[in-house]
N, C-alpha and C positions, 0 to 999 in steps of 0.2 A: 462631558462624554467619557465613557470608559472603554478603552481599547482592550483587545485580547492580551494574553500574557506578554509582558515586556514593555507594554505601554504605560503611560502614567497620565492621569488627569484628575482634576478636582472640579466640583460643580456646586454652584449655589442656586437654589430655586427660590423665587420670591413670588408671593401672591398677596395683593393688597387691594382693599376697597378705597384707599386714599391715594392722592397724588403724593409721590415720595421725592424727597431730596436726600441724597445720601453720599457719603464718602466711603471709599474702601481702603483697607489697609492689608494687603496680602501678606502671608507669612514670608519672613526673610529666608534667605538661602540656608538650608540645613535644618529648618524648623521641623519638628516631628510631632505627631499625635499618636499616643499609645492606643493600639487597637487590640481587641480580644484575640486570643491565640488562633482560633480557627479562621480569622479574617486575614487575608493577604492583601495589604494595601498597595495599590499601584502608585497612587499619588494622592496627596491630601492638600486641600486649600481651605484656609479659614478666613472668612471675610467678616469684618466688623462693620455693622451698620449703625449709622447715627440718624435717628428719626428726629426731624426738627419738631421737638415736642411742643414748643410754644405755638407754632403755626397750626399744627394738627389739633392741639387741644382747643385752640380758639375755634377752629372749624367745627369740632364736635360740639362745643358749647352752643354754637349758634343754632344747632338743630337738636333739640332736646330728645333724648332717647336713642340717638343714633350711635352705633358702635362702629368706629373706624378700626379696621383690623389689619394686622400685618402678619403674614405667615412666612417664616424663614426656615429653610431646610439646608442642612449641611450634609453632603453626600460623600461617600468614599467608595472606591471600587473594591469588590470582593472576589476572591477565588480566581482572579485573573481570567474569568470567563465572560467578561463584558457586562457583568451585572453590577449594580450599584446598590448600596444601602444608605438610606437617608433618615436622619433624625430631624424632625420638624418641631418648631415651637411657634405657637399661635399667640401673638401678643395683641391685645386690644387696648385702645385708648381708654375705654371704660370696661371694667370687668377683669376677672382673673385670667391668668395664662392657662392655656390648655396644650397638652402635648399630643402629638400624633406620631405614629411609627408607620413608615411606608417602605415597602420593598419594591423598587421599580426595575423593570428590565428594559435595556436599551436595544434589545434585539427582537423587536416585534412584540407588541402586546405588553401588558403590565400585570403585575400581581400585587394586590393591595391587602395588607393586613387591616381588617376593618377597624375603624376608630372605636375604641371602647365606649360603652354607654356612659352618660354623665354620672359622676360620682353621686352616690346616695347619702353619703355621710356628711354630717355637719359637726365640726369640732370633735370628730372621732366617734360621735354617737350616731349609730345607724338604726333607724326604725325599720326593722325588716318585716314587721307585720302590724297592721292596724285594722281591727274589725269593730263594727257597730252592729249590734243585733237588737232590734226593737220588736217586741211582741205586744200587739194591741188586741186585747180581748174585751169586748163590750166597752169600748172607749178608755179602758184602763191600760196605760202604756208602761211596760217594764223594759228598760233599756240598759244593755250591758256594753260598755266600751272597753276593749282589750287592746293594749299596746305592748309590743315586744321589742325591746331594744338590745343592742350589744355595743360594747365599747371596743372599737377597732383601733383605738390609739394605743400608744405604748406607755401612756401615763394615766393616772386617775383622772376621770372626767365627770362632770355633773350632767346627769340626765334629768330633764324636766318633762313631766306629764302635765299637759294643759288641755282642758276641755271646757267648752261652753255648753251650758244646759239651760232649759227653760226656767224662768223665775218661779213658776208655780210648782216645779218638780221638787221632790224631797230626795236627797242622796240617802241611800239605804246601806251601801257598803262600799268600801274602798280597801284594796290590799295591794301589797307589792311582794313579788316573789324574787328574791335575790339569791342566786346560787342554790336554789332548791329550798331555801328557807322562806316561809311566809311571814310577812309583817302586816298584821291586820290593822284596820282602823276601828277603834273602840268608841261607841257612842255613850256619852254620859250626860248627866244634867249639867247645864252650862255653868252654874255656880260652882259645882264640885270640880269641874274641869279647870275653871279659872283659878280656884284656890290651889289645886294640886300643882298647877304649872304657872303660878304667878310670876316666878322668876323668869321663865321663858317669855311670858307675855311682856314683861318689863323690858326685855331685850329686843322685843319686836319680832320674835321668831314665829309668832302665831298670826301675824298680820298678813292680809292679802291672799290667804289660801283660797277663799271664795269671795268674789266681789262682783258688784253689778257692773256690767260692761256695755249694756245697750238697752233698748226698749223692752226686749223680751227675754234677755239672757243674763245669766250669771257665769262668771268664769271660775272654774276650779283649777288649782295649780299646786303641784308639789314637786320638789326636787330631791334627788338622792345622788350621792357620789358612787361612781361605778368603777371598779378596778379594771385594768386592761383585760380584754377578752371575756369579761364577765357579762352575763345576760340578766336583764331585769324584765319582769312582766308586771305591768300596771293593769289593774282592773277596777273600773268604776261602775257602780250600779245606781240608777235613780228611777223613780216612779212618779207618775202623774196621771190624774184623771183629765182627759181631754174635754174641754168645755165647748159647747155648741154656741157659735157666735155668727149671727147673720146667715144662718142656714148651713154652717159647715163646721166640722171638727178639723183642727190643725195640729199635726205632729211636726215639730221643728227640730231638726238635727243640724249641728255645725260640723262641717268637714274642713279642718284646717291643719293638715299634718306638718306644714312648713318645710317639708322636704319630700323628695320622691320616695315612695314606699313600694317595695317589691310585691308584697301581698296586702292589698287594700280592698276591703269588701264591706259593703253596707247592705244589711238585710232587714226589711220591714215586713212582718207578717201581721195581717189584720183579719180578725174574725168578728163578724157582727151577725148574730142570729136573726135580726130583723131584715137582713139583706142590705147590700151596698147599692145605693141609688146613683151615686156618681163618685169618681175618683180622679184626682189630678195631681200631677207632680210639678214642682217648680224649683228651679235652682238659680242661684246668682253666679254660678261659675261654669255651667255647662256650655260646651262648645260643640261644633259639628263633629270634631274628632272624638268627643266623649259620648256622643249620642248612642253609639253601638254598645257602650258599656252599661247602659241602663235597660233593664228588662222588667216589664210589668205584665203580670198575669192576674186574671180576675175571673171569678165565677159569681154565683148569686150571693154567697155569704162570706167568701174569702178572697183575699188579695195578697199577692207577694210582689214586692218591689225589691229588685236587687241591682246594686251598682257596684261593678267590679272592673275598674279601669286598669289597663296594662301600664307598664312604665312609660312606654312611648306616648300613650294617650294622656298621661299625667303631665307631660312636659309642655311648657309654654310654647316652645319651638324646638326643632331638632338641635339648634346650636346652644340652647340654654338648659341649665340643670334645675331651674326653678320650677316649682309645681304650679299648675293652674288651679288646683283645688284649694280654694280659699273663700268660703262663704257659706250660705244657707242651703240646706236641702230640705224642702218642705213637702209634706203630703197632706192634701185636703180631701175630705170625703164627707158624705152624709149617708143616712140610712133610710130605708123605706118606712113610711109611716102613714097612718090613716086617721080619720076622725074617730078616735077611740080613747080608751082609758090608758093607753100607752103599752109599754112592754115590761113585763116582770121576768127577770132572769134569775135563776137559782143555781148555786154551785157550792158544794161542800158546806152546807149548813148556813149559808148566808144568801141574802137576796138583794137585788138592786132593781129599782122601779124608775124607768125613764118615761117622761111625760112631755110630749110636744105635739098635740093634735093638729092635723092639717085641716084647712078649710074653714076655720073660724073667721067671722067678720071682725074688722078692726073697731075698737071702741073709740068714740070721739074723745078728744082730749082738750083740756084747757092748759095752755103752757105759757109761762112767763120767763122770758130770757133776761137774766140779770148780768149786765156786761160791765166789766171794769174798764173805765176810760181814764184812769189816773196817769200821771206823767210817765211812769215806768212802762206803759203800754205804747209809748210813742214809737213811730217808725214802722218797721216790718210787722210787729205784733198786731197793731191796730188795723193795719191794711189786710192782713190775713184773716183777722176776726171779721172784718166787714165783708170780705169775699165769702167766707163760710156762712155768715148770717144771711146774706142775700140768697145763697143757694138753699139754705135750710128753709127760709120763708117760702121759697118756691115749692118746697115739698110738703107744705101744710095741706091737709085735706080741707075741703070746703065745709065739712061738719065741725072743724076745730075752731076754738077761740084762742086768742093770744094777746100779748102785750109785751112791750119792751121797757126795761129800766136800765138806764146808764148811770154809773156812779163814779165819782172821784172823791172830792172832799164832802160833797153832798150827793143826794140821790135824786134823779129826775125820771118821772114816768112819761112815756110817749103819749099815751091816751089816759083819760081819767078812769076808764073802765076797760074790761076785756072787750075785744071786738071780734066779730066773725072773720074767718079767713077767706073773705071774698077776694076776687081778683083785684078789685079797687083798693081794698084795705092792704092787701099784700104789697101792691105797687107803691102805695104811700109809705109803708113801713120800710121797704127797700130804699126808697129815697132818703128816709130819715137815717137809716143805718149807714148809707154812703156818706152822710155829712157829719158823723160824729168825730170828735177830736179828742186826743189824749192830753190831759193836763191835770195837775192838782194831786191831792192825797188819795187815800184808799179807805172809804167808809163802808165796810162790808155790813156792819150791824144795821145801819139805817136802811140800806138797800134791801137786805133780806126781810126786814120787818115790813117794808113797803110792799114787797111782793106778796107776803102772807096776807096783809091787809086787803090787797086787791082781790084775792081769792075769797077771803072772809066776807067782804062786802057783797061780792057777786053771789055767794052762797046764801047769805041772809036775804037778799032781794030775789032769790030763786032764779038767778040768771045762769046758773050752771046746769046744763042739760042733765036730766035724770040718767044715772048709770055712767056718766062720763068720768074720765080720769084727769086729775089735776097734777101737773108737774111744774117744779121750779128748777131751772137750769142756770147755775151760777158759773161764770167764767172770770177768773182773777189770776193775776201774775205775781201778787205780792202779799205781804202780811198787812193787817189793818194798821193804818197810821192816823186816821181821823175819826172823830166821834168816839164810840166805845172801842178801845184797842186791846182789851184783855180777852185773849182767845177763849178762855174758859167761860167768861160771862157771855160772850157772843154765842157760843154753843148752847148755853143754857137758855138765853133769850129766844133763839131760833126754835129750839125744841119745844119750849113752852108755847110759843106762838103757833107752831104747826100742829101740835097736839095729836099727832098720828093721823091727821086727815089728808095730808098731801105728801108727795114723794119729792125729795130733794136730791139733785145730782150736781156734783161739784167737779169742775174742770180746773186743774192747776196748770197754768201756762208757764213752762220753763222751770228753772231750778231756784228762783228767788222766793218762791212761795213755800210756806210750811205745809207739806203734804199731810202729815198726821192731823193737823188742825182741820183741813178740809175733809179728810177721810172720816174722822169721828163725827163731824157735823152731818155728813151724808148718811153714814150707816145708822146714826141715831134717828134718822127721819126716813127710813125705808128706801134709801137710794144707794148710790155708790159713788166713789171718787175715781177720777182718771187723770193721769198726768198727760199734758199735751207737750210734746217735745218741740223745741225751737228748731225748725228746719224748713226746707223749701216746701215740704208737704204738710205743714201745720194746718193749712186750710182743709186738706183731705182728712186729717185726723179728726178735726172738729166735725166735719160732715159725717164721717164714719160713726163717731159716737152718737150723733143725733139719730142716725138710722137704726141704731140698736134699740132706742126707746121711742121711735116714731110711731110704732104700731102696737099698742096694747091690745091683747086678746081676751084676757081674763083677769079679774081681780078677786082677792080673798080666796085663794086656792088652798084647799085642805085635803090631805090624804088620810084615809081611814083603812085600817087593817084589823082583822079579828084579834082581840087582846090576848087570846089564848094561843095565837099562832106565832107572834113576833115579839121581840124585845130589843132594847137598846137601839131604837130607830133614830136615824138622823133627823134633821129639821123636816117637819112634815106640814108646815103652814107657810105660805108665801103671799106677799102682798100683790105682786103683779107678774103676769106672764106676757112677754113680748114676742112678736113674730120673729122667727129665726132663732129663738133661744130654746132652752130646755130646762125642766125641773128634774132633779135627781134625788131620790130617797133610797136609803139603804138600811139594812138592819140584820139582826140575827133571827134565825128560825128556832122556835121552841120545839122540843121533842113532842110529836103528836102523831095521831093515827091518820089524820086527813092527808090525802095526797095532793090536795089543791090549795094554793094560796090565792085568796080573792082580795080585791081592793076596790074602794070607791074613791073617786076624786070629785069633790064639790067645788064649784066656782061660780062667778057671776059674770055673765056677758053684759051687753049694753043695757038691755031692758028685761032680762030674765035670768033666773038661776038655772044652772045646768049641773047634772050629775053624770059622770062617766063610771062604768063598771068594767072590770077586767079580772082575769084569773090566769093562773099558770100551773101546769101539772109538774110536780116535782120529779116524777119518774121520767117524763119526757125531757125535762131540762137536764137531768143527770146524764141521760144518754147523749144529748147534744154536746155537752162539754167534755165528757170523758172520751169520746171518740176521736178527739183531735189531739195529735201528737205534739204540735208545735206551740200550743198556747201555754201560758205560764199558769200551771195548776195551783189552786189555792188563791188565785188572784182576787176573788170576790171578797174574801175576808180582808185582804190588804186594801181593796177599794173602799170598803166600809170604814176601816181605820183611817185611811187617808182623808176621806170626806169628813169624818167626824172631827179630826184634828184641824182641818182647814176651817170648818165652821166654828169650832171653839175659839180659834185664834181671831177670827173675825168678830165674834161676840165680845171678846176681851177688849177690842178697840172702843166699843161704845158702852161697855159695862161700867157700873158704879164701883167705887172703891170696895164696897162690901161684897159685891157679886164676883169681882175679878179673881180672888184667890181660889175659889172653888173651881172656876173654869180652868185656871192655870194648872191646878193639881191634876185634873182629868186629862188635859191636853198633854202634860208632861208624862203622865203614866203611859198613855198610848204611844207617844213618841219613843219612849225607851223600850216598850214592849215590842214594837214593830220596827225598831232601829231606823227611825226617821230623823234626819238632821233638820230640825225646825228652829225657829227663834228661841226655843226653850232648851235646846240640847246642843251639844258640841261633839264632834268626832275628833278623837286624839289619834294622830297618825304616828305610829311607832316606826323607828328606823334602826339599822344595824348599830351596834355598839361603836362608840367613837364619833358618830355624827350627831348633829344637833337632835336632841331626843324628843322635843315636844313641839310639834306643830298642831294647831287646833283649827279644825274646820268648823265654821259657824255660818248660819244662814243669814244673809244680809236682809235688812228691812228698809223700806222707804223711811228716811229720817229727816231731821231738820236741815242738815247740811249735806244734801245729796251732791255727789260730784257729777259734773257734766261728762258724759261718755266721750272719749277721744278716739281719734282715728290715727293709727300710726302710718307714717309714710316710708315705704321701703327704699325709695330712691329719690332724694330731695332734688335731684337735677332734672327729673322727668316726671310729669304727672300722667296718670293712666289715660287721660283724654288727649294727650298731646299728639299732634299729627306728625307721622314720620314720612318725610318726602321720599320719593324714589331716588335711586342712586344718581341719576343725572342731575338732580337738584343739588345734592350736597357735594358733588364733584365740581361744582362751579359752572356747570353747563346751563345756559339760559333755557327755561322751559319753552317748549314749542308752542304752547297755547297762550296767546296774548290775554292779558287780564281784562281787555275790553269786551271779550266774548263772554256773554252771560248765559247762565243756565236758564231755560224757559220756566214758566210757572209749572207746567206739567208736560211730560212726554207720554204719549199714549201709543203703545204697541198696537198695530192693526193687523190681526191675522186674516188670512184669506182675502186680502185686498191688493190692489195693484201697487200701493205704497205700503211699506212695512211699519211706518210710524208717522205720527203727526205731532208737532210741537204746538202747545197752546200757551199763549200769553194772555193773562187776564188783565184787562186795561180799564174796565168800567164796572167793577164790583162795588156794590153797596150793601153792607150787612151780610148776614149768613147766606151761604149759597148751598143749594142742593146739588152737590157735585155729581153723584151717581147713585143709582139704586138698581137692585135686581130683586123684584118681588118674589120670584121663584126661589132664590137662594136666601131670602130673608136678610139681604144686605143693604145697608144705607150708609153713604159717606157724605158728610156735610163739612163745611169749613167757612172761615171768614178770611178774605184776602185783603191785605193792606196794600193798595196800589202805590202809595207814596214810598213805602219801604220795599215794595216789590217782593213780598213774601206773605205766607199764610200766618195769621195771628194764632189760629188753631185749626186743627182738623179732627173730626170725630167720626169713628167707625162704629156702626151699630150692627151687631149680629142678633137680629130680633128673635130668631128661633132658639138661640142659646142664652138669651137674657144677658148678653155681654156687651159692654161698651168700652171702647178705647178712645181716650181723648188726649191728643198730643198738643203741647204748647212749646214755645222755644225753651221753656225751663225744664219740663219733665213730661213723662207719660203717666196718665192715670188710668188704671184698668178697673172697671166696675163690673162685678158679677153678682147677680142677686142682691143688689144694694150694698155689697161689700167691696170697698175700694182699696187699692194699693197704688202708691206712687213710685215711679222708677225714674232715676235720673238718666239722661242721655249718656250713651257710651258705657253704661254699666251692664255687664253681661246678664242676660235674662233668658231663662228657658222654662216654658210652661207647656205642659202636655196634657190634653184630655182626649178621649176618643173622637171628639168632634172638632177640636181646634188645636193647632200647634202655634205657639207664639215664641219668637226668639228675637233677641237683640244682641248685636255684637259691639265690640269696642270702637267700631267705625261709626256707630250711631245709626245703624239700620235695623228697624223693627219690622219683622215679617209676620203676617197673620195668614195662616194657610189652613184650609179645610180639605179633606179628601174629596177630589172630584170637583172642586170649586175654584173660583178666582182667588189668587193670592194678592193681598193688599200689603203694600210696603209704605212705611213712614220713615223719612230720613232727616236727621239733623245735619244739614249741609253746611259745611264751613268754607266752601269755595266761593268763587265769584257769584254774586246773586245770593248771598248767604241767607239761610232761613230754612223753614220746614219745606219738605218736598214730598210729593205723593208718587208712589211707584205702583204699577200694575203688572202682574205676571199671570201667565196662563189665561190670557184674555179670551182665548178661543172657547172658554168654558162659560162665558156670559150667556144667559138665556135670551129668548126673544122679548122678555119682559124687562129689558134694561132701559134706563133713561137717566135724565139729569143733564146738567150743563156739560159734563164730560161723557156721561153714559150715552148721550145721543150719537156719539161718533161710532158706537157699536151697533147701530141700526142700519137703515138703508142709506149708504154713503156712495155717492157717485163722483168720480174724479173726471173733470173736464180736461181737454187738451191745453197745453201751454198757450198763453195769450199771444196774439199775433205781434211780432216784433219785440216781444219781451218774454223769453222762455223762463224767467224767474217768477212768473205769476201764472196761476191757473185757478179755475173755479172748482170749489168743492161743494157739492150739493148734499145737505144733511136733512133728512126727513122733509124733502121738498123745498128747503130754504137754501139759497145760494150764499156761499161765503168765499171770500178771497183768500187764497193760500199763497204765501210768498216764500220763495226759497231763501233761507238765511243760514248764516253760520251760528251754531249754537253749541253750548257745552253740555254734553251728555253726563248727567250726574248719577246714572243708574248703577254704575259699577263702583261708585265711591270716588274719593279724591285720588289724583288731582283732576279727574274728569277727562273726557275725550272730545276732541273737536269733531263735530258732525255737520253735514249740510242737511237741513231739515225743512220740510214744508211747514210753515208756521201760520197759524190762524189766531186772530185776536178775538177775545170775548169781552 
């Protein structure tokens, strides 16, 4: 306490979330503390605290992620007016110390100097501005990343600019502005750059500037030393042509500032002359607090997505200075299209022709699955392959034919001939796939030749339907070790055997396989290669790839333009068009008098040839693009150059030694002319004098010795999925809820009834259950309940009107939209927004699926008593009268009878005319997450 003038007192204030044991040692007589001149100290006391570190550290370690904190304030009296000034220090068992300054009044009320916001600076380097500006014009994305930093330290510090960009993108510019001086990146031929800076390369200074870091991204990184108070502006520009895959274009941006940023803004402008048919945003870091920072506006042909979070929104919590922004920001969209010759767009003397007609029937296919069952596939790989193969077999059309070949040291075919994909044959194939085992060597050569021979025999015996498409899909995880083991000879053997008649698709499972070997073999035979990453979603990756090639629409597609109108046209002949994909042709326009560019597209459907015709007015197109201010003008020329270089690089993979030099010369010339960092060029990053002078930016390629992407762990003592108990738990107080009380199978909120909820215990389930449906809302929820484990094995939610399916298992959640699937691990933040559906998942493992004006479905990975998947329902007053199912029936005509005579814990519940016994039981309500709440609930058994 602080008395008026003449008094003396000292005060110590303590706040702690931990039980404390301490000893005090007050100041001896005559001890003094020097105070600033304006302060008149009445009396001062200094108390030394000793926290029993061993005890408290042990306590903290028992609960991962918990911060036990101690707040110590030393106060002195000021001005003799009964006021006190306190200096407080906040010490945590884990984490840095934070200081607070408080001015407290002991005479009624308090005045607080607000705690300053968390520091934005890391190692003296403050990122005070970070902007990402992406302009997407007719699928061509031009992205500029600008980072502004200042050194607030008193000594020289190193500033690092780090950005992840899509693998298909080409860096086109990088520069640093230091104290007003611009240090540009210069793009040169790779050989020349390496010779000029060979000494720096030998010292390792050029390594690691751009490296593959994940499935879809590469990391660009450059560092520079910054003097005290000096400012640096980093600017990176990259471009890419967005590819349509399974009916959508995807723009991927990484947002990982690694600290709080005062001005952080992401802007995406999209312009599509054909019109935008759907638009969705997805983020792996979005929270409820960040939702207001995301603004999306859209009209027929344009969309603007802006993300501009405040400092407070960026914080993980009010007490932490760490940023929550750490992950992907994804935009997906598609455009309007009809059964036509596509869309020709013209800008600044160049044209692009997009072709993906709607409404074409699927061509029957003959598909042979060639599966590696060598010893290296043992364990999780073979299990995931079996799971995927069983799902893929289910997706075969009744008009298809198929066969299976498994190979290790030798190759074995399931059936001697191709068989129709009848229900009987598919079920037999699924049983065969479920029984395959992994052992032995890897004989790729014999397996591939066996697959070709199967197709050849069927063709000779006229067993392949007229106009059908024949595909070979190879899955392997290693290099050949048995039979013919020379990769070059295998590639030659396979190419000679296929002889241009069939398409080969190669899937490399993991990083022990030579991807260039598979890529060349696939591209030489009209297909493509894809790496399958070893992860919990490998099954989904395999299924997703199959969906890309599952529905062929056209074969032998050829584009024709008037020879007097165009020149330097990109690839204009294609073997196959699949549903959900798109063909793109670009070129230069010749100077001519005609105002119209016309085109013909010829192709073959199942049993007939087809020709599409289309045309485009140059005057109209000029008006369309010039009227827009925010698009990147001149983009179409760069689109043409980008597409040409990408196709030339792809052709080089399968080209002969005599063909390759000419392709390389042309690709290199375009790369240099348009400043693309490609596998043939390097960007030399210049720096101020006195710093390491030669860092070389190079484009990574898939190679023989690919590195497995790694994930850094910020805090080794706590995982992101760890459960943080409430304060009563880690203070040693026994939780009030006994562990014998279990969560029910399902809790159903009941609006407009005499009881507000009913608990359902599933006791007699066998096989998949139709849990609930609402035909008016196009909603269906199914699941399979394991009565022995007392948990759902899986739950599936179908939004039929949206063509969207969400399937949850204890391992992960798989979202499928228009045959395009993505897997998400539980307790990883997810935010996906479309006009029709909002999907969110938090770190507590709660996935919510909500549509405007409709019921909200929740799926929860419950870690409490009765562990397992749980189903949640919210806004159940929105169910229509067309609701049913094992659980949906409780939202129809439900009548509650009175308590039973002599036993008020039982009563009768009449559901759709059928009586059920409801028993009052103690249950654990899981709906608000851990640790759960004890409730008394009327419980019905199913």
